[in-house]
N, C-alpha and C positions, 0 to 999 in steps of 0.2 A: 504494500500500500504506500502511495506517495505521502511523504510527510506534509501535513497541512498546517502544522504549527507546533510550537514548543510551549508546554504548560508547566508552570511551577505549582506543585500540589502542596497545600498546607493542611496538615491534619488537625482535627478537632480534639476535644477532651476537656472542655471547660477552662482552657488556659492553664490547667493543672496537671495534665498528663497527655498521652497520645491515644487517639482513637485507632482502631484497627483498620479503618478505611485508608487505602493508599492511593486511590485515584487510578489504579491500573486499568479499570474499565474504559477510561478515556482514550487509551491507546487504540481501542477498537474503532475510534473515530478518526484515526490518522494523526493523532497528537503524540508527540514525544513527551512522556511524563517525567519530570524531574522532581524528586522529593525535596521539600524544604523543612527547616526546623527553626525554632525560636525559643528564647528563654521562657520558662513557665512562670506563673505568677508567684510561686514561692522563691524563685531565684531573682526576680527583678520586677518592679511594678511598671505599668504603662508609663511612657511610650516605648520601653525597651523592646517590646515585641514588634512594633512597627520598624524600628531600626534594624532588627534582626532579619525580618522578611525582606526588607529592602536590600540588605547585604546578600541574602540568599538569592535574590533575583538577578544580580549583576551577571553571573555566568550564563544562566539560561537566556537572559535577554540578549547578551552578546552573541550567543549561539544562534538564536532566532534571526537576528539582524544579519549575521554572516551568511545564513542559509537563505535569506530572502523570504522568510515565512513569518506569520504573526506570532507575537508573544502574548500568552494568556496566563492568568492566575486563577486558581480554583482552590476550594477547600470545603470541608464539611464542619458544621456547627461553629465552634470557636475559630476553626480554620477558615470557614466561610466569612466570618467577621473580618479576619485579617486579610483575606483575599479582596474583600470590598474596600478596606482601607487602602490597600496597595493600588488597586485599580483606580480608585477615585482620586488618589493623591499623587500617584506616580512613583516610579523607582528613583530616578534622578530628576525628573521633571514631569509635570502633569501632561498626560496624553501619551506617555511612552509604553503604556499597557494597552493592548489592542482589544481585549475582551476579558470579562470576569464571569466565572461560574461559581455561584454561592449556593451551597446545599444546606438547608435548614439553619440559617445563621441567626444568632442573637444580634439585635441591632440597637435596642434602646432600653437601658435599665430603669428609666424613669417613667416609661409608658404604663398605663393602667393595666394592660394585659400582663406585663412582667410582674408588677407589684401584686396582682391577684394570684399569679402562679406561685409567688413566694409564700403566700398565705395558705395555699392549698397543695398543689401537686409537688412543689419543691420543698415544702416543710421548712421554709426559712433559709434554705441553702442558697447563697447568692455568690456565684463565682465572679460577678462583676466587682464585688467588694474586695476580693482577693486580687483581682487584676489591678485595680486602682490603688490599693493600699488603704482605702477608707470607703465609707458608704458613698455610693453615688448621690449627687445632689445637684439640683437645678442651679445654674450659674457657676458651678465649680468648673474651672478651666479644664482639668483633666477629664472630668466626666463628659463635657461637651466635646473635647477632642477625640475621645474614644468612641463616640457615637457616629457611625458611618453617615447617617442622615445629615450631619453637619458639613459634609464634604461633597455633596452631590453637585453636578453641574458641568463636568468636563466632557460629557456626552459619550463616555466609553460605553459600549454595549454590555448589558448585564443580563445573565440568566439567573433566576432564583427558583429553587425547587423546595417544597416543604410538604410534610405529611399532615393531613387534616387533624389527626388525633395525637399530635406530638405533645407529650406532657413535660418534656424537658425545656423546649423553647416554643412558646405559643405561636401558632400559625399566623395569628394576626400581626406578629412582628414582620413577617414577609409581606402581608397586605399593606402595611404602612410604608415599608421600604419601596415596594413597587410604585405606590402612589407618589412618593417623593421623587423617585427617579423619573417617572413620566412627566411630572410637573416641571422638572429641570431639563427636559429634552433628551433624556437618554433613550436609545433603542433598548427595549426590554422584552424578554420572553419570560414567562413565569408559568409554573405548574404547581397547583395545590391539589394533592392527590390523596388516595387512601393510604392509611398506615400511620406510623408514629415517627419516632426519631431514628436516625441512622438507617435509612433505607438503602437497598442495594442499587448501586449506580447502573448496573446492567439490567435492571428490571425493565421490561419492554416499554412502559410508558415514560420512564425517565430517560432511557436511551433514545426514544423517539424525539423528545423535546430537546435533548442535547444536540441530536443530529440536525433538527430544524434550526436551532440557534446558530450552529456553526455554518450551515448552508446559507443562512441569511446574512451573516456578519463576517465570514472569512472569504476574501476575494480569491483565494487559491483553493 
């Protein structure tokens, strides 16, 4: 299969550890998958993670540019959050990421849906608090900086996928993200589908929307 692009894969795990998803299913779409890592929340607070994924992106970005193919970033859960941050803000400059694929990402610790999940399905467990080093708060510069919705507007194409019955990250986080992206002029594909958190990327409905997104946004 002809290489259609190079994708940096950022694993999830609540910024506390690593999910088992490695993004390998994206290779079936003609993408060369490069694994990325970043410091976890017990090792360093935000924005260390953004600095780390930017550093991890330099080599695959150079590889993509050398090969004349697009450079993409992707991730699941907390990795999806970081993929959005990288795509919306850039590696070295805004616009140097060609597309973002975010799977079930948390995007706003201040939203009513997240606060409601903390009281119910999450039983008070708040990984955002660990990421920031303090409770998220309105007007707090670190909180605002860590929210991807604060950085929309560079028109990078974005795919967002989420399970309707996700109890770890409310699906309405994706609905709010898609709305913000569309208002800011981003090309967006989204899929809200059956299932919970950490769905298989090779599941037919997810594979189909990934293929449609790539066909619509990759020129090669």
